[in-house]
N, CA, C and O atoms as a GROMACS GRO file, in nm:
protein
  392
    1MET      N    1  -0.196   1.784   0.409
    1MET     CA    2  -0.085   1.694   0.400
    1MET      C    3  -0.098   1.617   0.268
    1MET      O    4  -0.206   1.570   0.234
    2GLY      N    5   0.011   1.603   0.196
    2GLY     CA    6   0.008   1.539   0.067
    2GLY      C    7   0.050   1.392   0.071
    2GLY      O    8   0.071   1.335   0.178
    3PRO      N    9   0.062   1.334  -0.046
    3PRO     CA   10   0.102   1.194  -0.054
    3PRO      C   11   0.245   1.174   0.000
    3PRO      O   12   0.328   1.265  -0.005
    4SER      N   13   0.270   1.058   0.050
    4SER     CA   14   0.403   1.022   0.102
    4SER      C   15   0.433   0.877   0.065
    4SER      O   16   0.344   0.801   0.027
    5THR      N   17   0.560   0.844   0.078
    5THR     CA   18   0.603   0.708   0.047
    5THR      C   19   0.654   0.641   0.173
    5THR      O   20   0.737   0.696   0.245
    6LEU      N   21   0.604   0.521   0.198
    6LEU     CA   22   0.648   0.444   0.317
    6LEU      C   23   0.684   0.303   0.266
    6LEU      O   24   0.603   0.239   0.199
    7SER      N   25   0.801   0.258   0.296
    7SER     CA   26   0.841   0.125   0.255
    7SER      C   27   0.873   0.042   0.380
    7SER      O   28   0.953   0.082   0.464
    8LEU      N   29   0.808  -0.073   0.390
    8LEU     CA   30   0.834  -0.168   0.500
    8LEU      C   31   0.862  -0.305   0.440
    8LEU      O   32   0.809  -0.339   0.334
    9ARG      N   33   0.944  -0.381   0.507
    9ARG     CA   34   0.976  -0.516   0.460
    9ARG      C   35   0.953  -0.614   0.574
    9ARG      O   36   1.014  -0.603   0.680
   10PHE      N   37   0.864  -0.711   0.552
   10PHE     CA   38   0.834  -0.816   0.647
   10PHE      C   39   0.892  -0.945   0.593
   10PHE      O   40   0.879  -0.972   0.473
   11GLU      N   41   0.955  -1.024   0.678
   11GLU     CA   42   1.013  -1.152   0.636
   11GLU      C   43   0.975  -1.262   0.736
   11GLU      O   44   0.931  -1.234   0.847
   12ASP      N   45   0.994  -1.384   0.695
   12ASP     CA   46   0.970  -1.503   0.776
   12ASP      C   47   0.834  -1.496   0.844
   12ASP      O   48   0.823  -1.520   0.964
   13ILE      N   49   0.730  -1.465   0.768
   13ILE     CA   50   0.596  -1.458   0.824
   13ILE      C   51   0.542  -1.600   0.850
   13ILE      O   52   0.533  -1.681   0.758
   14ASP      N   53   0.508  -1.629   0.974
   14ASP     CA   54   0.459  -1.758   1.016
   14ASP      C   55   0.324  -1.738   1.088
   14ASP      O   56   0.320  -1.710   1.208
   15THR      N   57   0.216  -1.752   1.011
   15THR     CA   58   0.083  -1.727   1.070
   15THR      C   59   0.046  -1.833   1.174
   15THR      O   60  -0.028  -1.803   1.267
   16ASP      N   61   0.096  -1.956   1.160
   16ASP     CA   62   0.069  -2.058   1.260
   16ASP      C   63   0.141  -2.029   1.391
   16ASP      O   64   0.083  -2.047   1.498
   17GLY      N   65   0.263  -1.984   1.383
   17GLY     CA   66   0.342  -1.950   1.504
   17GLY      C   67   0.320  -1.809   1.552
   17GLY      O   68   0.367  -1.772   1.659
   18ALA      N   69   0.247  -1.729   1.472
   18ALA     CA   70   0.214  -1.589   1.506
   18ALA      C   71   0.337  -1.497   1.515
   18ALA      O   72   0.339  -1.402   1.594
   19THR      N   73   0.439  -1.528   1.432
   19THR     CA   74   0.560  -1.448   1.437
   19THR      C   75   0.604  -1.403   1.297
   19THR      O   76   0.565  -1.463   1.197
   20ALA      N   77   0.683  -1.300   1.294
   20ALA     CA   78   0.745  -1.248   1.169
   20ALA      C   79   0.858  -1.159   1.209
   20ALA      O   80   0.880  -1.135   1.328
   21GLU      N   81   0.930  -1.109   1.110
   21GLU     CA   82   1.033  -1.010   1.132
   21GLU      C   83   1.004  -0.890   1.044
   21GLU      O   84   0.961  -0.904   0.930
   22ILE      N   85   1.029  -0.772   1.098
   22ILE     CA   86   1.030  -0.650   1.017
   22ILE      C   87   1.173  -0.608   1.007
   22ILE      O   88   1.245  -0.602   1.107
   23VAL      N   89   1.215  -0.579   0.884
   23VAL     CA   90   1.353  -0.544   0.859
   23VAL      C   91   1.360  -0.394   0.836
   23VAL      O   92   1.294  -0.339   0.748
   24GLY      N   93   1.442  -0.327   0.919
   24GLY     CA   94   1.454  -0.183   0.907
   24GLY      C   95   1.599  -0.141   0.898
   24GLY      O   96   1.688  -0.224   0.888
   25PRO      N   97   1.622  -0.011   0.902
   25PRO     CA   98   1.759   0.042   0.887
   25PRO      C   99   1.853   0.001   1.000
   25PRO      O  100   1.975   0.009   0.985
   26TYR      N  101   1.797  -0.042   1.114
   26TYR     CA  102   1.877  -0.079   1.230
   26TYR      C  103   1.878  -0.229   1.255
   26TYR      O  104   1.919  -0.274   1.362
   27GLY      N  105   1.832  -0.307   1.156
   27GLY     CA  106   1.826  -0.448   1.167
   27GLY      C  107   1.684  -0.503   1.173
   27GLY      O  108   1.587  -0.431   1.147
   28ALA      N  109   1.673  -0.629   1.208
   28ALA     CA  110   1.538  -0.697   1.211
   28ALA      C  111   1.487  -0.699   1.353
   28ALA      O  112   1.564  -0.707   1.449
   29SER      N  113   1.353  -0.693   1.364
   29SER     CA  114   1.285  -0.704   1.492
   29SER      C  115   1.176  -0.807   1.483
   29SER      O  116   1.107  -0.816   1.381
   30GLN      N  117   1.159  -0.884   1.588
   30GLN     CA  118   1.049  -0.983   1.597
   30GLN      C  119   0.919  -0.910   1.619
   30GLN      O  120   0.912  -0.818   1.700
   31ILE      N  121   0.814  -0.950   1.547
   31ILE     CA  122   0.682  -0.893   1.564
   31ILE      C  123   0.578  -1.002   1.576
   31ILE      O  124   0.607  -1.120   1.558
   32ILE      N  125   0.455  -0.962   1.607
   32ILE     CA  126   0.342  -1.051   1.619
   32ILE      C  127   0.260  -1.049   1.492
   32ILE      O  128   0.241  -0.943   1.432
   33VAL      N  129   0.210  -1.167   1.451
   33VAL     CA  130   0.127  -1.178   1.332
   33VAL      C  131  -0.002  -1.249   1.366
   33VAL      O  132  -0.002  -1.348   1.439
   34ARG      N  133  -0.114  -1.199   1.312
   34ARG     CA  134  -0.243  -1.263   1.326
   34ARG      C  135  -0.313  -1.259   1.192
   34ARG      O  136  -0.318  -1.154   1.128
   35GLN      N  137  -0.367  -1.373   1.149
   35GLN     CA  138  -0.447  -1.376   1.029
   35GLN      C  139  -0.592  -1.403   1.070
   35GLN      O  140  -0.622  -1.503   1.136
   36THR      N  141  -0.681  -1.311   1.030
   36THR     CA  142  -0.821  -1.329   1.059
   36THR      C  143  -0.899  -1.305   0.931
   36THR      O  144  -0.905  -1.192   0.882
   37GLY      N  145  -0.957  -1.409   0.879
   37GLY     CA  146  -1.030  -1.399   0.751
   37GLY      C  147  -0.939  -1.352   0.640
   37GLY      O  148  -0.834  -1.411   0.615
   38ASP      N  149  -0.979  -1.245   0.574
   38ASP     CA  150  -0.901  -1.186   0.463
   38ASP      C  151  -0.801  -1.083   0.508
   38ASP      O  152  -0.750  -1.008   0.426
   39TYR      N  153  -0.770  -1.076   0.636
   39TYR     CA  154  -0.682  -0.975   0.692
   39TYR      C  155  -0.557  -1.040   0.754
   39TYR      O  156  -0.565  -1.139   0.827
   40LEU      N  157  -0.442  -0.981   0.723
   40LEU     CA  158  -0.318  -1.020   0.788
   40LEU      C  159  -0.268  -0.902   0.868
   40LEU      O  160  -0.233  -0.799   0.811
   41HIS      N  161  -0.266  -0.915   1.001
   41HIS     CA  162  -0.226  -0.807   1.092
   41HIS      C  163  -0.082  -0.833   1.138
   41HIS      O  164  -0.049  -0.942   1.186
   42LEU      N  165   0.004  -0.732   1.124
   42LEU     CA  166   0.142  -0.738   1.172
   42LEU      C  167   0.157  -0.630   1.275
   42LEU      O  168   0.135  -0.512   1.246
   43VAL      N  169   0.196  -0.669   1.397
   43VAL     CA  170   0.196  -0.578   1.511
   43VAL      C  171   0.335  -0.567   1.571
   43VAL      O  172   0.396  -0.667   1.608
   44GLN      N  173   0.384  -0.446   1.580
   44GLN     CA  174   0.518  -0.419   1.637
   44GLN      C  175   0.501  -0.333   1.759
   44GLN      O  176   0.452  -0.221   1.751
   45MET      N  177   0.542  -0.386   1.877
   45MET     CA  178   0.534  -0.309   2.001
   45MET      C  179   0.676  -0.280   2.048
   45MET      O  180   0.762  -0.369   2.050
   46PHE      N  181   0.700  -0.156   2.084
   46PHE     CA  182   0.831  -0.112   2.131
   46PHE      C  183   0.835  -0.112   2.284
   46PHE      O  184   0.734  -0.085   2.348
   47THR      N  185   0.948  -0.142   2.340
   47THR     CA  186   0.963  -0.145   2.487
   47THR      C  187   0.942  -0.011   2.553
   47THR      O  188   0.912  -0.004   2.672
   48VAL      N  189   0.959   0.097   2.476
   48VAL     CA  190   0.940   0.232   2.530
   48VAL      C  191   0.798   0.284   2.511
   48VAL      O  192   0.770   0.397   2.548
   49GLY      N  193   0.707   0.201   2.453
   49GLY     CA  194   0.567   0.240   2.447
   49GLY      C  195   0.497   0.239   2.313
   49GLY      O  196   0.384   0.191   2.308
   50PRO      N  197   0.556   0.288   2.203
   50PRO     CA  198   0.484   0.297   2.077
   50PRO      C  199   0.435   0.161   2.024
   50PRO      O  200   0.491   0.055   2.054
   51LEU      N  201   0.330   0.170   1.944
   51LEU     CA  202   0.269   0.053   1.881
   51LEU      C  203   0.252   0.087   1.733
   51LEU      O  204   0.194   0.190   1.698
   52TYR      N  205   0.304  -0.003   1.645
   52TYR     CA  206   0.285   0.013   1.502
   52TYR      C  207   0.206  -0.109   1.452
   52TYR      O  208   0.234  -0.222   1.493
   53THR      N  209   0.108  -0.085   1.366
   53THR     CA  210   0.034  -0.196   1.305
   53THR      C  211   0.028  -0.182   1.158
   53THR      O  212   0.014  -0.072   1.105
   54THR      N  213   0.040  -0.292   1.091
   54THR     CA  214   0.023  -0.296   0.945
   54THR      C  215  -0.081  -0.405   0.917
   54THR      O  216  -0.070  -0.515   0.970
   55THR      N  217  -0.180  -0.374   0.836
   55THR     CA  218  -0.280  -0.471   0.797
   55THR      C  219  -0.278  -0.484   0.645
   55THR      O  220  -0.290  -0.384   0.573
   56VAL      N  221  -0.263  -0.607   0.597
   56VAL     CA  222  -0.271  -0.634   0.454
   56VAL      C  223  -0.406  -0.704   0.433
   56VAL      O  224  -0.438  -0.801   0.502
   57ILE      N  225  -0.482  -0.653   0.337
   57ILE     CA  226  -0.616  -0.702   0.309
   57ILE      C  227  -0.615  -0.778   0.178
   57ILE      O  228  -0.558  -0.730   0.080
   58ASP      N  229  -0.674  -0.893   0.175
   58ASP     CA  230  -0.675  -0.978   0.057
   58ASP      C  231  -0.768  -0.922  -0.050
   58ASP      O  232  -0.867  -0.985  -0.087
   59ARG      N  233  -0.735  -0.803  -0.098
   59ARG     CA  234  -0.806  -0.736  -0.206
   59ARG      C  235  -0.702  -0.683  -0.302
   59ARG      O  236  -0.624  -0.595  -0.267
   60GLU      N  237  -0.701  -0.734  -0.424
   60GLU     CA  238  -0.602  -0.689  -0.521
   60GLU      C  239  -0.629  -0.548  -0.568
   60GLU      O  240  -0.742  -0.513  -0.602
   61THR      N  241  -0.522  -0.465  -0.571
   61THR     CA  242  -0.541  -0.326  -0.618
   61THR      C  243  -0.501  -0.314  -0.763
   61THR      O  244  -0.575  -0.258  -0.844
   62ARG      N  245  -0.384  -0.367  -0.797
   62ARG     CA  246  -0.334  -0.361  -0.934
   62ARG      C  247  -0.210  -0.452  -0.942
   62ARG      O  248  -0.135  -0.466  -0.845
   63ASP      N  249  -0.190  -0.511  -1.055
   63ASP     CA  250  -0.067  -0.588  -1.084
   63ASP      C  251  -0.026  -0.681  -0.971
   63ASP      O  252   0.093  -0.691  -0.940
   64GLY      N  253  -0.120  -0.750  -0.909
   64GLY     CA  254  -0.088  -0.846  -0.805
   64GLY      C  255  -0.054  -0.783  -0.668
   64GLY      O  256  -0.005  -0.852  -0.578
   65ARG      N  257  -0.080  -0.655  -0.654
   65ARG     CA  258  -0.056  -0.587  -0.525
   65ARG      C  259  -0.184  -0.593  -0.439
   65ARG      O  260  -0.294  -0.611  -0.492
   66PHE      N  261  -0.169  -0.577  -0.308
   66PHE     CA  262  -0.284  -0.588  -0.218
   66PHE      C  263  -0.299  -0.463  -0.133
   66PHE      O  264  -0.202  -0.393  -0.104
   67MET      N  265  -0.424  -0.437  -0.094
   67MET     CA  266  -0.454  -0.321  -0.009
   67MET      C  267  -0.378  -0.333   0.123
   67MET      O  268  -0.363  -0.442   0.178
   68ALA      N  269  -0.330  -0.218   0.175
   68ALA     CA  270  -0.260  -0.219   0.301
   68ALA      C  271  -0.286  -0.089   0.378
   68ALA      O  272  -0.307   0.016   0.318
   69VAL      N  273  -0.283  -0.098   0.510
   69VAL     CA  274  -0.293   0.019   0.600
   69VAL      C  275  -0.187   0.004   0.706
   69VAL      O  276  -0.168  -0.104   0.762
   70HIS      N  277  -0.118   0.115   0.735
   70HIS     CA  278  -0.014   0.117   0.839
   70HIS      C  279  -0.043   0.230   0.934
   70HIS      O  280  -0.065   0.343   0.890
   71ALA      N  281  -0.042   0.204   1.064
   71ALA     CA  282  -0.068   0.307   1.165
   71ALA      C  283   0.043   0.306   1.269
   71ALA      O  284   0.096   0.202   1.307
   72ARG      N  285   0.076   0.426   1.312
   72ARG     CA  286   0.177   0.443   1.417
   72ARG      C  287   0.113   0.519   1.535
   72ARG      O  288   0.068   0.632   1.522
   73HIS      N  289   0.113   0.452   1.649
   73HIS     CA  290   0.056   0.508   1.771
   73HIS      C  291   0.173   0.552   1.856
   73HIS      O  292   0.231   0.473   1.929
   74GLU      N  293   0.206   0.681   1.846
   74GLU     CA  294   0.326   0.730   1.913
   74GLU      C  295   0.315   0.880   1.935
   74GLU      O  296   0.256   0.951   1.854
   75TYR      N  297   0.371   0.928   2.045
   75TYR     CA  298   0.376   1.071   2.068
   75TYR      C  299   0.502   1.106   2.153
   75TYR      O  300   0.527   1.046   2.258
   76THR      N  301   0.577   1.202   2.103
   76THR     CA  302   0.690   1.255   2.182
   76THR      C  303   0.680   1.407   2.182
   76THR      O  304   0.628   1.467   2.087
   77ASP      N  305   0.731   1.469   2.288
   77ASP     CA  306   0.726   1.614   2.301
   77ASP      C  307   0.813   1.682   2.195
   77ASP      O  308   0.779   1.789   2.146
   78THR      N  309   0.923   1.620   2.162
   78THR     CA  310   1.019   1.678   2.066
   78THR      C  311   0.995   1.620   1.926
   78THR      O  312   0.984   1.499   1.908
   79GLN      N  313   0.987   1.710   1.826
   79GLN     CA  314   0.968   1.668   1.688
   79GLN      C  315   1.102   1.679   1.615
   79GLN      O  316   1.168   1.782   1.617
   80LEU      N  317   1.140   1.567   1.550
   80LEU     CA  318   1.261   1.562   1.469
   80LEU      C  319   1.226   1.516   1.329
   80LEU      O  320   1.153   1.418   1.312
   81VAL      N  321   1.277   1.585   1.229
   81VAL     CA  322   1.254   1.551   1.091
   81VAL      C  323   1.301   1.408   1.062
   81VAL      O  324   1.415   1.373   1.093
   82GLY      N  325   1.214   1.327   1.002
   82GLY     CA  326   1.253   1.190   0.970
   82GLY      C  327   1.219   1.089   1.074
   82GLY      O  328   1.240   0.970   1.053
   83PHE      N  329   1.166   1.133   1.190
   83PHE     CA  330   1.130   1.043   1.299
   83PHE      C  331   0.984   1.062   1.336
   83PHE      O  332   0.933   1.174   1.328
   84THR      N  333   0.918   0.957   1.376
   84THR     CA  334   0.777   0.966   1.416
   84THR      C  335   0.769   1.029   1.553
   84THR      O  336   0.836   0.986   1.647
   85SER      N  337   0.688   1.131   1.564
   85SER     CA  338   0.668   1.196   1.696
   85SER      C  339   0.519   1.218   1.725
   85SER      O  340   0.483   1.256   1.836
   86ARG      N  341   0.434   1.194   1.626
   86ARG     CA  342   0.290   1.210   1.639
   86ARG      C  343   0.226   1.088   1.576
   86ARG      O  344   0.290   1.017   1.498
   87PRO      N  345   0.097   1.061   1.608
   87PRO     CA  346   0.029   0.949   1.544
   87PRO      C  347   0.026   0.971   1.392
   87PRO      O  348   0.012   1.084   1.344
   88GLU      N  349   0.040   0.859   1.318
   88GLU     CA  350   0.042   0.863   1.170
   88GLU      C  351  -0.039   0.747   1.117
   88GLU      O  352  -0.050   0.642   1.181
   89GLN      N  353  -0.096   0.768   0.998
   89GLN     CA  354  -0.165   0.657   0.931
   89GLN      C  355  -0.140   0.668   0.781
   89GLN      O  356  -0.145   0.777   0.724
   90TYR      N  357  -0.112   0.553   0.718
   90TYR     CA  358  -0.082   0.546   0.577
   90TYR      C  359  -0.176   0.446   0.511
   90TYR      O  360  -0.204   0.340   0.568
   91TYR      N  361  -0.225   0.477   0.390
   91TYR     CA  362  -0.309   0.387   0.312
   91TYR      C  363  -0.241   0.362   0.180
   91TYR      O  364  -0.177   0.453   0.126
   92GLY      N  365  -0.252   0.242   0.128
   92GLY     CA  366  -0.191   0.215  -0.003
   92GLY      C  367  -0.202   0.071  -0.038
   92GLY      O  368  -0.302   0.005  -0.010
   93ASP      N  369  -0.093   0.020  -0.100
   93ASP     CA  370  -0.093  -0.120  -0.135
   93ASP      C  371   0.049  -0.172  -0.116
   93ASP      O  372   0.143  -0.096  -0.095
   94CYS      N  373   0.061  -0.305  -0.125
   94CYS     CA  374   0.189  -0.368  -0.105
   94CYS      C  375   0.207  -0.483  -0.203
   94CYS      O  376   0.112  -0.535  -0.261
   95ALA      N  377   0.333  -0.521  -0.219
   95ALA     CA  378   0.370  -0.630  -0.309
   95ALA      C  379   0.411  -0.750  -0.224
   95ALA      O  380   0.473  -0.733  -0.119
   96VAL      N  381   0.378  -0.867  -0.270
   96VAL     CA  382   0.422  -0.990  -0.206
   96VAL      C  383   0.537  -1.046  -0.292
   96VAL      O  384   0.521  -1.072  -0.411
   97GLU      N  385   0.652  -1.062  -0.228
   97GLU     CA  386   0.769  -1.113  -0.301
   97GLU      C  387   0.799  -1.257  -0.259
   97GLU      O  388   0.778  -1.294  -0.143
   98PRO      N  389   0.848  -1.338  -0.353
   98PRO     CA  390   0.877  -1.478  -0.319
   98PRO      C  391   0.992  -1.490  -0.220
   98PRO      O  392   1.029  -1.600  -0.181
   0.00000   0.00000   0.00000
């Protein structure tokens, strides 16, 4: 499997209140946020079962970007192009926008 591109947008991150929003093609969803040391964990749980996690690590990669890992814990019997049907994991970096 080769390189891929994944774009996620998180807004209204409130580490004290443990909440944030992830903005996707179908609108925004409320998610859970936890900051532990140099790690910011963003957790999205779906009512039908899947769990997605994104962790941003306070380690600069380049040009003010930070290390990031995204994992999708999901399995469906039917595979459709463009939709998650098997577990996935992505490694890379992310930008922080004002």
